[in-house]
N, CA, C and O of each residue as an XYZ file, in Angstrom:
492
protein
N     100.380    120.763     68.792
C     100.128    120.533     70.194
C     100.093    119.037     70.471
O      99.075    118.379     70.257
N     101.193    118.518     70.940
C     101.305    117.086     71.183
C     100.304    116.615     72.232
O      99.774    115.511     72.116
N     100.035    117.426     73.252
C      99.094    117.031     74.292
C      97.699    116.786     73.762
O      97.030    115.842     74.182
N      97.249    117.635     72.835
C      95.926    117.478     72.251
C      95.876    116.207     71.423
O      94.899    115.461     71.491
N      96.931    115.948     70.632
C      96.956    114.746     69.812
C      96.927    113.494     70.679
O      96.203    112.548     70.368
N      97.702    113.473     71.763
C      97.723    112.328     72.666
C      96.356    112.144     73.297
O      95.863    111.019     73.381
N      95.732    113.233     73.743
C      94.419    113.179     74.370
C      93.401    112.586     73.407
O      92.590    111.748     73.802
N      93.434    113.011     72.152
C      92.474    112.537     71.172
C      92.659    111.060     70.858
O      91.693    110.398     70.478
N      93.872    110.516     71.003
C      94.130    109.110     70.713
C      93.739    108.200     71.877
O      93.600    106.991     71.692
N      93.563    108.757     73.053
C      93.204    107.947     74.217
C      91.761    107.482     74.084
O      90.896    108.232     73.632
N      91.509    106.243     74.479
C      90.141    105.743     74.455
C      89.340    106.400     75.581
O      89.904    106.905     76.551
N      88.028    106.382     75.433
C      87.167    106.932     76.477
C      87.391    106.171     77.783
O      87.397    106.773     78.857
N      87.575    104.864     77.698
C      87.815    104.060     78.903
C      89.091    104.510     79.607
O      89.126    104.590     80.835
N      90.141    104.807     78.837
C      91.401    105.272     79.434
C      91.229    106.634     80.086
O      91.734    106.875     81.183
N      90.514    107.522     79.406
C      90.275    108.846     79.991
C      89.451    108.728     81.268
O      89.732    109.404     82.258
N      88.434    107.869     81.245
C      87.595    107.679     82.428
C      88.401    107.099     83.584
O      88.225    107.511     84.731
N      89.283    106.147     83.291
C      90.121    105.562     84.335
C      91.038    106.624     84.926
O      91.250    106.657     86.139
N      91.583    107.491     84.080
C      92.415    108.587     84.569
C      91.647    109.530     85.473
O      92.156    109.969     86.504
N      90.416    109.842     85.082
C      89.574    110.718     85.913
C      89.285    110.069     87.261
O      89.309    110.736     88.295
N      89.010    108.757     87.247
C      88.759    108.053     88.511
C      90.001    108.097     89.403
O      89.898    108.309     90.611
N      91.162    107.896     88.806
C      92.403    107.964     89.567
C      92.605    109.337     90.178
O      93.030    109.446     91.328
N      92.309    110.380     89.432
C      92.448    111.746     89.932
C      91.480    111.997     91.083
O      91.841    112.635     92.072
N      90.245    111.493     90.957
C      89.277    111.650     92.055
C      89.735    110.884     93.293
O      89.637    111.394     94.409
N      90.239    109.654     93.102
C      90.749    108.861     94.230
C      91.875    109.607     94.942
O      91.913    109.673     96.171
N      92.791    110.166     94.152
C      93.927    110.867     94.738
C      93.473    112.128     95.470
O      93.971    112.418     96.558
N      92.537    112.882     94.893
C      92.003    114.070     95.565
C      91.341    113.674     96.878
O      91.463    114.393     97.870
N      90.636    112.530     96.900
C      90.013    112.050     98.133
C      91.070    111.658     99.165
O      90.883    111.885    100.361
N      92.189    111.066     98.706
C      93.276    110.718     99.617
C      93.846    111.981    100.262
O      94.014    112.034    101.480
N      94.144    112.996     99.449
C      94.638    114.268     99.981
C      93.657    114.809    101.024
O      94.060    115.176    102.128
N      92.381    114.854    100.674
C      91.355    115.409    101.557
C      91.256    114.599    102.846
O      91.152    115.172    103.931
N      91.288    113.281    102.735
C      91.229    112.414    103.901
C      92.422    112.578    104.825
O      92.319    112.325    106.026
N      93.556    112.999    104.276
C      94.763    113.229    105.074
C      94.810    114.641    105.645
O      95.785    115.020    106.293
N      93.744    115.427    105.403
C      93.668    116.766    105.982
C      94.088    117.886    105.044
O      94.262    119.024    105.479
N      94.251    117.580    103.769
C      94.660    118.576    102.775
C      93.640    118.587    101.640
O      93.827    117.907    100.632
N      92.551    119.366    101.801
C      91.498    119.369    100.788
C      92.061    119.614     99.387
O      92.864    120.520     99.168
N      91.618    118.786     98.455
C      92.119    118.855     97.080
C      90.987    118.552     96.116
O      89.948    118.011     96.495
N      91.209    118.912     94.868
C      90.209    118.637     93.834
C      90.903    118.347     92.514
O      92.048    118.744     92.294
N      90.194    117.653     91.645
C      90.661    117.434     90.279
C      90.711    118.784     89.578
O      89.904    119.675     89.847
N      91.656    118.911     88.694
C      91.739    120.145     87.907
C      91.252    119.851     86.501
O      91.840    120.320     85.527
N      90.182    119.078     86.388
C      89.676    118.592     85.108
C      89.279    119.667     84.128
O      89.504    119.513     82.928
N      88.684    120.772     84.610
C      88.241    121.826     83.700
C      89.404    122.358     82.875
O      89.293    122.488     81.656
N      90.515    122.665     83.527
C      91.668    123.208     82.807
C      92.253    122.163     81.873
O      92.707    122.493     80.778
N      92.246    120.891     82.301
C      92.785    119.845     81.442
C      91.949    119.729     80.177
O      92.490    119.607     79.078
N      90.634    119.766     80.334
C      89.759    119.670     79.174
C      89.911    120.904     78.290
O      89.990    120.797     77.067
N      89.952    122.055     78.910
C      90.042    123.313     78.170
C      91.347    123.400     77.376
O      91.358    123.895     76.250
N      92.437    122.923     77.959
C      93.740    123.022     77.317
C      94.172    121.720     76.642
O      95.339    121.567     76.281
N      93.245    120.791     76.471
C      93.586    119.565     75.765
C      94.482    118.643     76.557
O      95.187    117.819     75.973
N      94.473    118.759     77.865
C      95.252    117.858     78.699
C      96.727    118.185     78.765
O      97.509    117.375     79.262
N      97.134    119.352     78.279
C      98.568    119.624     78.203
C      99.038    120.686     79.193
O     100.224    121.016     79.199
N      98.159    121.230     80.025
C      98.577    122.235     80.992
C      97.926    121.967     82.336
O      96.825    121.420     82.400
N      98.590    122.344     83.388
C      98.021    122.269     84.719
C      98.241    120.940     85.394
O      98.497    119.917     84.758
N      98.129    120.992     86.719
C      98.258    119.791     87.532
C      96.981    118.969     87.429
O      95.917    119.501     87.113
N      97.089    117.671     87.698
C      95.910    116.800     87.677
C      95.061    117.010     88.920
O      93.832    116.978     88.856
N      95.718    117.225     90.047
C      95.044    117.438     91.323
C      95.644    118.697     91.946
O      96.861    118.877     91.955
N      94.772    119.566     92.467
C      95.217    120.832     93.049
C      94.842    120.871     94.521
O      93.715    120.559     94.905
N      95.821    121.264     95.339
C      95.623    121.391     96.782
C      96.124    122.772     97.188
O      97.329    123.027     97.183
N      95.199    123.661     97.539
C      95.580    125.033     97.879
C      96.474    125.105     99.106
O      97.260    126.042     99.240
N      96.367    124.128    100.009
C      97.187    124.127    101.220
C      98.652    123.773    100.921
O      99.539    124.055    101.726
N      98.893    123.160     99.772
C     100.251    122.781     99.361
C     100.545    123.373     97.983
O     100.707    122.629     97.015
N     100.615    124.707     97.883
C     100.761    125.346     96.574
C     102.087    125.036     95.886
O     102.216    125.234     94.678
N     103.061    124.559     96.631
C     104.383    124.233     96.086
C     104.402    122.867     95.414
O     105.412    122.485     94.824
N     103.292    122.121     95.496
C     103.248    120.749     94.999
C     102.509    120.672     93.666
O     101.337    121.038     93.582
N     103.187    120.199     92.633
C     102.543    119.929     91.337
C     102.253    118.436     91.286
O     103.171    117.621     91.376
N     100.984    118.073     91.143
C     100.582    116.670     91.184
C     100.202    116.176     89.792
O      99.241    116.655     89.188
N     100.955    115.234     89.305
C     100.644    114.515     88.074
C     100.196    113.125     88.503
O     100.966    112.402     89.136
N      98.995    112.743     88.180
C      98.430    111.475     88.621
C      98.491    110.452     87.485
O      98.047    110.725     86.370
N      99.036    109.293     87.775
C      99.073    108.185     86.812
C      98.445    106.972     87.474
O      98.820    106.599     88.585
N      97.497    106.363     86.796
C      96.860    105.158     87.332
C      96.799    104.120     86.222
O      96.061    104.270     85.248
N      97.578    103.080     86.384
C      97.654    102.007     85.396
C      97.505    100.673     86.098
O      97.684    100.577     87.312
N      97.179     99.650     85.339
C      97.143     98.296     85.904
C      98.529     97.940     86.429
O      98.665     97.434     87.543
N      99.554     98.204     85.628
C     100.943     98.049     86.059
C     101.703     99.280     85.605
O     101.530     99.743     84.478
N     102.535     99.804     86.473
C     103.268    101.029     86.150
C     104.706    100.967     86.638
O     105.625    101.347     85.913
N     104.908    100.488     87.866
C     106.214    100.587     88.497
C     107.254     99.662     87.902
O     108.425    100.033     87.820
N     106.875     98.504     87.497
C     107.863     97.545     87.047
C     108.350     96.682     88.202
O     108.308     97.085     89.365
N     108.804     95.507     87.858
C     109.180     94.518     88.870
C     110.346     94.980     89.741
O     110.351     94.703     90.940
N     111.331     95.674     89.178
C     112.500     96.077     89.970
C     112.133     97.098     91.039
O     112.552     96.970     92.189
N     111.362     98.100     90.674
C     110.972     99.118     91.645
C     110.053     98.512     92.700
O     110.205     98.799     93.888
N     109.115     97.689     92.289
C     108.221     97.043     93.244
C     109.016     96.191     94.234
O     108.753     96.232     95.436
N     109.981     95.426     93.740
C     110.821     94.602     94.614
C     111.639     95.464     95.574
O     111.808     95.110     96.741
N     112.145     96.590     95.083
C     112.923     97.490     95.937
C     112.043     98.079     97.043
O     112.487     98.200     98.185
N     110.802     98.445     96.716
C     109.884     98.962     97.731
C     109.559     97.895     98.769
O     109.495     98.186     99.963
N     109.354     96.668     98.317
C     109.090     95.574     99.253
C     110.291     95.349    100.173
O     110.118     95.102    101.366
N     111.503     95.431     99.629
C     112.715     95.286    100.443
C     112.799     96.404    101.473
O     113.108     96.155    102.639
N     112.526     97.628    101.051
C     112.579     98.766    101.974
C     111.566     98.583    103.109
O     111.867     98.895    104.261
N     110.377     98.085    102.794
C     109.365     97.827    103.821
C     109.841     96.756    104.800
O     109.689     96.901    106.013
N     110.413     95.694    104.268
C     110.901     94.595    105.117
C     112.038     95.031    106.025
O     112.080     94.660    107.198
N     112.969     95.826    105.478
C     114.221     96.140    106.173
C     114.171     97.378    107.063
O     115.093     97.607    107.847
N     113.124     98.173    106.956
C     113.102     99.440    107.705
C     112.980     99.214    109.196
O     112.412     98.221    109.652
N     113.529    100.163    109.949
C     113.434    100.149    111.410
C     112.114    100.799    111.819
O     111.511    101.526    111.028
N     111.657    100.544    113.053
C     110.413    101.185    113.516
C     110.512    102.714    113.429
O     111.581    103.294    113.622
N     109.384    103.344    113.138
C     109.262    104.800    113.048
C     110.167    105.404    111.982
O     110.670    106.517    112.137
N     110.369    104.660    110.902
C     111.073    105.190    109.735
C     110.184    105.010    108.515
O     109.240    104.221    108.537
N     110.485    105.733    107.470
C     109.709    105.666    106.232
C     110.486    104.860    105.198
O     111.661    105.121    104.938
N     109.816    103.893    104.626
C     110.427    103.104    103.558
C     110.406    103.927    102.267
O     109.339    104.311    101.789
N     111.575    104.191    101.713
C     111.689    104.936    100.461
C     112.660    104.218     99.535
O     113.528    103.462     99.973
N     112.490    104.473     98.259
C     113.456    104.004     97.263
C     113.848    105.209     96.423
O     113.013    105.806     95.743
N     115.120    105.556     96.477
C     115.664    106.593     95.599
C     116.199    105.867     94.375
O     116.931    104.885     94.503
N     115.842    106.342     93.197
C     116.225    105.610     91.989
C     116.444    106.560     90.818
O     115.861    107.642     90.750
N     117.293    106.127     89.909
C     117.479    106.868     88.667
C     118.003    105.922     87.601
O     118.692    104.946     87.895
N     117.669    106.226     86.380
C     118.216    105.506     85.239
C     119.442    106.274     84.754
O     119.619    107.445     85.090
N     120.277    105.621     83.973
C     121.452    106.289     83.415
C     121.042    107.571     82.696
O     120.054    107.597     81.962
N     121.805    108.616     82.913
C     121.588    109.912     82.248
C     120.255    110.560     82.617
O     119.739    111.380     81.857
N     119.692    110.206     83.769
C     118.414    110.768     84.205
C     118.537    111.341     85.611
O     119.543    111.131     86.289
N     117.521    112.056     86.040
C     117.472    112.639     87.376
C     117.158    111.561     88.411
O     116.663    110.483     88.082
N     117.461    111.881     89.667
C     117.087    111.030     90.785
C     115.621    111.256     91.127
O     115.120    112.377     91.033
N     114.935    110.188     91.526
C     113.552    110.248     91.984
C     113.440    109.466     93.280
O     114.292    108.634     93.594
N     112.385    109.740     94.027
C     112.125    108.985     95.254
C     110.691    108.470     95.192
O     109.772    109.176     94.779
N     110.530    107.235     95.609
C     109.209    106.613     95.641
C     108.944    106.153     97.067
O     109.806    105.559     97.715
N     107.734    106.438     97.545
C     107.328    106.032     98.883
C     105.817    105.884     98.892
O     105.135    106.299     97.955
N     105.303    105.290     99.955
C     103.863    105.171    100.108
C     103.272    106.568    100.322
O     103.835    107.375    101.060
N     102.153    106.847     99.684
C     101.555    108.183     99.735
C     101.261    108.641    101.157
O     101.500    109.803    101.483
N     100.749    107.760    102.011
C     100.427    108.185    103.381
C     101.676    108.620    104.131
O     101.591    109.475    105.012
N     102.824    108.057    103.809
C     104.081    108.475    104.444
C     104.465    109.882    103.993
O     104.994    110.663    104.784
N     104.205    110.207    102.740
C     104.438    111.565    102.243
C     103.676    112.569    103.102
O     104.224    113.596    103.501
N     102.409    112.268    103.383
C     101.602    113.181    104.186
C     102.125    113.287    105.614
O     102.013    114.347    106.231
N     102.690    112.216    106.147
C     103.297    112.289    107.487
C     104.473    113.272    107.463
O     104.665    114.024    108.419
N     105.241    113.272    106.410
C     106.351    114.223    106.289
C     105.830    115.647    106.215
O     106.335    116.532    106.906
N     104.817    115.875    105.376
C     104.260    117.214    105.205
C     103.709    117.738    106.534
O     103.848    118.923    106.836
N     103.089    116.867    107.321
C     102.554    117.288    108.618
C     103.644    117.485    109.671
O     103.361    117.970    110.767
N     104.870    117.120    109.355
C     105.968    117.295    110.300
C     106.011    116.247    111.395
O     106.467    116.521    112.504
N     105.538    115.049    111.090
C     105.499    114.001    112.106
C     106.860    113.330    112.303
O     107.002    112.471    113.173
N     107.845    113.706    111.516
C     109.182    113.147    111.657
C     110.159    114.287    111.913
O     110.025    115.373    111.349
N     111.126    114.031    112.755
C     112.145    115.058    113.037
C     113.509    114.550    112.650
O     114.501    115.261    112.807
């Protein structure tokens, strides 16, 4: 079980930081009108290898994996997001669609903009 081995190698400080990130994200969901909670019990029970990090019953189609690091995105993605923010027109969402060679496409945007989409504030 690779998940259990990875979990056991993580420092307590890293695990605590991850838990704080999950709580912050659950609070963001709740503050945006979508009550959510950490799924910590299942993560602990299954050694961190099953289940979403944050669960929102109002959005059952959404699997949430939460990552909170000092640095995560990298300079290129951060620069692309800053460019999208600078260049966007009023009432549009700044997004960056990106992929590495031989990988899937992903989209990155500000979390509050995601919730605007879910609420149907854009047509």
